[in-house]
C-alpha positions in Angstrom: 1.0 -25.1 -22.0 0.1 -21.7 -20.6 -0.3 -18.8 -23.0 0.3 -16.3 -20.2 3.5 -14.2 -20.4 6.1 -15.5 -17.9 6.5 -12.2 -16.0 5.3 -13.8 -12.8 7.0 -16.7 -11.0 3.7 -18.4 -10.1 3.4 -21.1 -7.4 1.9 -24.3 -8.7 -1.4 -23.8 -6.8 -4.7 -22.3 -7.7 -7.9 -21.6 -5.8 -11.5 -22.4 -6.4 -13.0 -20.0 -3.9 -12.3 -18.0 -0.7 -14.2 -17.0 2.5 -12.9 -14.6 5.1 -9.3 -15.3 5.9 -9.3 -18.6 4.0 -8.6 -19.8 0.4 -9.7 -23.2 -0.8 -7.5 -24.7 -3.5 -8.6 -26.7 -6.6 -7.1 -29.8 -5.0 -9.5 -29.3 -2.0 -7.0 -27.9 0.5 -7.8 -25.1 3.0 -5.2 -22.3 3.3 -5.0 -19.5 5.8 -4.4 -16.5 3.5 -2.1 -14.0 5.0 -1.3 -12.5 1.6 -4.8 -11.3 0.7 -3.8 -10.2 -2.7 -0.8 -8.3 -1.2 -2.8 -6.2 1.3 -5.7 -5.7 -1.1 -8.5 -7.8 0.4 -8.7 -5.6 3.5 -12.0 -7.3 4.5 -11.0 -10.8 3.5 -12.6 -12.9 0.7 -16.2 -12.4 -0.4 -17.3 -10.1 2.5 -21.1 -10.2 2.6 -21.5 -6.4 2.5 -19.2 -6.1 -0.5 -21.0 -8.9 -2.3 -24.3 -7.1 -1.7 -22.9 -3.8 -2.9 -21.6 -5.4 -6.1 -24.8 -7.2 -6.7 -27.0 -4.1 -6.1 -24.8 -1.7 -8.2 -24.3 -4.2 -11.0 -28.1 -4.1 -11.7 -28.0 -0.3 -11.9 -24.9 1.1 -13.6 -21.3 -0.2 -14.1 -19.5 2.5 -16.1 -20.0 6.0 -17.5 -17.5 8.5 -18.7 -16.0 11.1 -16.5 -17.5 13.6 -18.9 -20.5 13.3 -16.6 -21.0 13.7 -12.9 -20.8 10.5 -10.9 -22.7 10.7 -7.6 -21.1 7.6 -6.1 -17.7 9.2 -6.6 -18.8 12.5 -5.1 -19.9 10.6 -2.1 -16.6 8.6 -1.7 -14.5 11.7 -2.2 -16.5 13.6 0.5 -16.0 10.7 3.0 -12.2 10.5 2.3 -11.8 14.3 2.7 -13.9 14.4 5.9 -11.8 11.6 7.4 -8.3 12.9 6.3 -6.2 15.9 5.6 -7.4 16.2 2.0 -9.6 18.8 0.3 -9.8 17.0 -3.1 -9.6 13.5 -4.5 -8.8 12.2 -8.0 -9.8 8.6 -8.6 -7.6 6.0 -10.4 -7.7 2.2 -10.9 -4.5 1.1 -9.1 -1.6 2.1 -6.9 0.9 2.6 -9.8 -1.6 5.0 -11.5 -2.1 6.8 -8.2 1.6 7.4 -7.6 2.2 8.3 -11.2 -0.7 10.8 -10.9 0.8 12.1 -7.6 4.0 12.9 -9.5 2.0 14.7 -12.1 0.1 16.7 -9.5 3.3 17.9 -7.8 5.0 18.9 -11.1 1.8 20.6 -12.4 1.4 22.6 -9.2 4.8 24.3 -9.7 4.2 24.8 -13.4 0.9 26.5 -12.5 2.6 29.0 -10.2 5.3 29.9 -12.8 8.1 27.6 -11.6 8.3 24.9 -14.3 11.9 24.0 -13.4 10.8 22.7 -10.0 10.0 19.3 -11.4 12.3 16.7 -9.7 11.1 14.2 -7.1 13.3 13.0 -4.2 12.7 9.3 -3.2 14.2 6.6 -1.1 16.6 4.3 -3.0 15.1 0.8 -3.4 11.6 1.9 -2.4 8.5 0.8 -4.4 6.1 3.1 -6.0 4.7 1.0 -8.8 5.6 -0.7 -12.1 5.0 2.0 -14.7 8.0 3.4 -16.4 8.0 6.6 -14.3 7.4 4.8 -11.0 10.1 2.2 -11.5 12.6 5.0 -11.9 11.1 6.8 -8.9 11.8 3.6 -6.9 15.5 3.8 -7.7 15.9 0.1 -7.9 18.5 -1.3 -10.3 16.7 -4.6 -10.5 13.4 -3.0 -11.4 14.8 -0.7 -14.1 17.1 -3.1 -15.8 16.2 -3.5 -19.5 13.8 -0.5 -19.5 16.2 2.2 -20.8 16.2 5.1 -21.7 16.0 6.3 -18.1 12.9 8.3 -17.1 14.5 11.4 -15.6 13.3 13.7 -12.9 14.1 11.5 -9.8 16.8 11.8 -7.2 17.5 9.3 -4.4 18.8 9.0 -0.9 19.3 5.9 1.3 16.7 5.0 4.0 17.6 6.9 7.2 20.4 8.9 5.7 19.2 12.4 6.6 22.4 14.1 5.6 22.1 12.7 2.1 18.4 13.7 1.9 19.2 17.3 2.8 22.1 17.4 0.4 20.1 16.2 -2.5 17.5 19.0 -2.3 18.2 21.7 -4.9 16.5 24.5 -6.8 14.8 21.9 -9.1 13.3 19.8 -6.3 9.5 19.8 -6.3 8.7 17.2 -3.7 9.9 14.4 -1.4 8.0 11.2 -2.0 8.3 8.3 0.5 6.3 5.3 1.6 5.2 5.8 5.3 5.9 2.1 5.8 8.1 0.6 3.1 6.3 -2.6 1.9 8.2 -4.3 -0.9 11.4 -2.7 0.5 11.3 -4.9 3.6 8.5 -3.6 6.0 10.5 -0.6 7.2 8.6 2.0 9.3 9.5 5.7 9.0 9.3 6.9 12.6 6.9 9.7 13.6 9.7 12.0 14.5 11.2 11.5 11.1 7.9 12.3 9.4 7.8 15.5 11.4 11.3 16.4 10.3 10.3 15.7 6.7 7.3 18.0 7.0 9.5 20.8 8.5 12.1 20.4 5.8 9.5 20.6 3.1 8.1 23.7 4.6 11.6 25.3 4.9 12.5 24.5 1.3 9.0 25.3 0.0 8.6 21.9 -1.6 5.8 19.3 -1.3 5.5 16.2 0.8 4.1 13.1 -0.8 3.4 10.1 1.5 2.7 6.9 -0.5 0.1 5.0 1.5 -0.9 2.5 -1.3 0.1 -0.5 0.8 0.2 0.8 4.4 -3.0 3.0 4.3 -6.7 2.4 4.7 -6.5 0.9 8.2 -3.6 -1.5 7.7 -1.4 0.2 10.3 -4.3 0.4 12.9 -4.9 4.0 12.0 -6.7 5.0 8.8 -3.4 6.4 7.5 0.0 5.3 8.9 1.2 8.9 9.3 -1.8 10.0 11.5 0.0 9.5 14.8 2.7 11.9 13.7 0.1 14.7 13.3 1.8 15.5 10.0 -0.3 16.9 7.1 1.2 15.8 3.8 0.3 17.7 0.5 -0.4 14.6 -1.6 -1.2 11.0 -0.7 -1.7 8.2 -3.3 -3.8 5.3 -2.1 -5.1 2.0 -3.6 -5.2 -1.7 -2.5 -7.3 -1.8 0.6 -9.8 1.0 -0.4 -11.4 -1.3 -3.0 -11.4 -4.4 -0.8 -10.3 -6.5 -3.7 -11.9 -4.4 -6.5 -9.5 -2.3 -8.6 -9.5 1.2 -7.1 -6.9 3.9 -6.5 -6.9 7.6 -5.7 -4.8 10.6 -5.1 -5.7 12.8 -2.1 -4.4 16.3 -2.1 -4.8 19.7 -0.3 -6.4 22.7 -1.9 -3.1 24.3 -2.7 -1.7 21.6 -5.0 -5.2 20.8 -6.4 -5.3 24.3 -7.9 -2.9 23.2 -10.7 -5.2 20.3 -11.9 -7.4 22.1 -14.3 -9.6 20.3 -17.0 -7.6 18.3 -19.4 -4.5 17.9 -17.1 -5.2 14.3 -16.2 -7.8 11.6 -17.0 -8.6 7.9 -16.5 -11.1 6.0 -18.6 -12.2 3.6 -15.8 -11.1 5.6 -12.8 -14.0 6.6 -10.6 -16.7 4.5 -12.3 -20.0 3.9 -10.4 -19.2 0.2 -9.6 -15.8 0.9 -8.1 -17.1 3.9 -6.2 -20.0 2.0 -4.7 -17.6 -0.7 -3.4 -15.2 2.0 -2.1 -18.0 3.6 -0.2 -18.9 0.3 1.5 -15.2 -0.4 2.4 -14.8 3.1 3.7 -17.9 2.9 5.9 -16.6 -0.3 7.5 -12.9 0.5 7.9 -13.1 4.1 9.0 -15.2 3.1 12.0 -13.3 3.8 15.2 -14.3 0.4 16.8 -13.1 -1.5 13.7 -9.7 0.3 13.8 -9.3 -0.2 17.5 -9.8 -3.9 16.9 -7.0 -3.9 14.3 -4.7 -2.1 16.8 -5.5 -4.5 19.7 -5.2 -7.8 17.6 -2.1 -6.6 15.8 -0.4 -5.8 19.1 -1.2 -9.2 20.4 0.1 -10.8 17.2 3.4 -8.8 17.2 3.9 -9.6 20.9 3.5 -13.4 20.2 5.8 -13.2 17.1 8.5 -11.5 19.2 8.2 -14.4 21.7 8.8 -16.8 18.9 11.8 -14.8 17.8 13.2 -15.0 21.4 12.7 -18.8 21.3 14.4 -19.1 17.9 17.0 -16.4 17.8 19.1 -18.2 15.2 16.1 -18.3 12.8 14.4 -14.9 13.2 16.6 -11.8 13.0 13.9 -9.1 13.5 10.1 -8.6 13.7 9.2 -5.5 11.7 6.1 -3.5 11.0 3.0 -1.9 12.4 -0.6 -3.0 12.5 -1.2 -5.9 10.1 1.7 -4.9 7.8 4.2 -7.2 9.3 7.6 -8.6 8.3 9.7 -11.5 9.7 13.3 -10.9 8.8 15.2 -14.2 8.7 18.8 -15.3 8.8 18.3 -18.0 6.2 16.5 -18.3 2.9 13.1 -16.6 3.0 11.8 -18.7 0.0 12.4 -22.0 1.8 10.6 -20.6 4.9 7.6 -19.4 2.8 7.5 -22.8 1.1 7.4 -24.6 4.5 4.6 -22.2 5.7 2.6 -23.0 2.6 3.1 -26.7 3.1 1.5 -26.1 6.5 -1.5 -24.3 4.9 -0.3 -20.7 5.7 0.2 -18.3 2.7 2.7 -15.5 3.0 4.8 -13.5 0.6 8.4 -12.2 0.3 9.8 -8.7 0.6 13.3 -7.3 0.3 16.0 -7.8 2.9 15.1 -11.5 3.4 11.8 -10.6 4.9 8.6 -12.8 5.0 5.7 -10.4 4.6 2.5 -11.2 6.6 -0.7 -9.4 5.5 -3.9 -10.8 7.2 -7.2 -9.2 6.4 -8.0 -6.4 8.8 -11.0 -8.3 10.2 -9.0 -11.4 11.0 -10.1 -13.4 14.0 -7.9 -14.1 17.1 -8.1 -17.8 16.6 -6.9 -17.4 13.0 -3.9 -15.4 14.3 -3.2 -18.2 16.8 -3.2 -20.7 14.1 -0.7 -18.7 12.1 1.5 -18.4 15.1 1.4 -22.1 15.7 2.4 -22.8 12.0 5.2 -20.1 12.1 6.6 -21.6 15.3 6.4 -25.1 13.9 8.4 -24.0 10.8 11.0 -22.3 12.9 11.5 -25.5 14.8 12.3 -27.3 11.5 15.0 -24.8 10.4 18.5 -25.9 11.1 
C-alpha cells in the first residue's frame, strides 16, 4: 500500500538512475526519456557540469535567508538581465510561484501609481499557468477549478486566436494580458510572431502590461533563449522556471524597471527562493544554454526532427492529424486515443506525455543527440504502423 495521496495517476514504472537522454528502470529496462520531468531536465539526466556544481556548492553553503545578500543570486540575475529584456529579477522555486508572483507584480504596479482598480488579468481560456488557487482560475479551465470554490476573482478570459473577444474583454479594470508564448499543457499551440506584436501594440494603446509566461517554452526550448525573441517584442513581465534549474527547483520573475518600481521591501517573499544552492545550479545552466552555438544546435536538430515527424504524418495521415510546436516543445495531435499511443511508445522504450486536444507531447533534453532523435522517430513510426 502506498501512503502517497492519489492526486497523480502514476504509471506502474519507476527508475533507478538516469544518464543524458535515458532513464533506467528498477526492472533493468532502458528508456529514451522524451518527457524529462516535463521540460525540466533541459540538459538531460545527471549532466556532469551540474553534478560538479551541486557537489562544490553543497560543501560551502546551501541556504541562507533573503534577509542577507546572496552573491550567487546577484550573479544569476545579472546574467538573465544581460541576456534578455529584463532590468530586474525576483527568484522563486517553481513555475506556479513565478506566475503567481507575476500577477502580484502587475497588480502592485498599478496600485503604486495610484490606480488600484486596475487589477484584472486577461488570459486565454484553457491555458495553463500553474496549480495554486490563483493560477488555476487564471487558466480558465473548468476541469482544473472544479471543487476549489469559492472562485478566485480578478481574471477574464478569451479563446485562443479570438482577437475580437480579446479586445472586447479589455476594460478600465484590466491591468495586464497574460499568455503562454507557446501553450504547453493546452496542446502545444504557438502564438505567431505577428500576434505577439499585435498584443504588444494593444497593451501600449490601452496602457496595460504584457506578461508572457515562458515557464515551459523558455530557456532555450524553442531554439531561442525565449520563444518570443523572434518577434522583437519586449514584454513587461516574464515568469520562468523548469529549464533554468536543469532539474533543480528554481523559478523567477523577470521584469522591466517600470513595473519593478512597485515591488518595495515587504511586498513579496520566498523562504527558499534564490538560495545559494539553486542559484549556483542556475548559473551553470545559464552558462551552457545561453551559448549561441548551443542554441543553434537546438534549432538545427529540432528542424530535422520536425521535418521527419511531418514525413511520418504524410505516411500515416489517418493516425496523425497535425505536428505542432517549435524547437523541442513538440506535439503530435492524433485522430485516435492519445493514451493508447503513449502506452505503445512506452512499451517500445520511448517515454512521452499527454497534452490537451489529443496531443502527445515530446520534450527531449536540449542537448539530445541526432541518433537519439532517429531512434525516437523509428519508434514513433513503428507505433503508427500498429494503429488501425
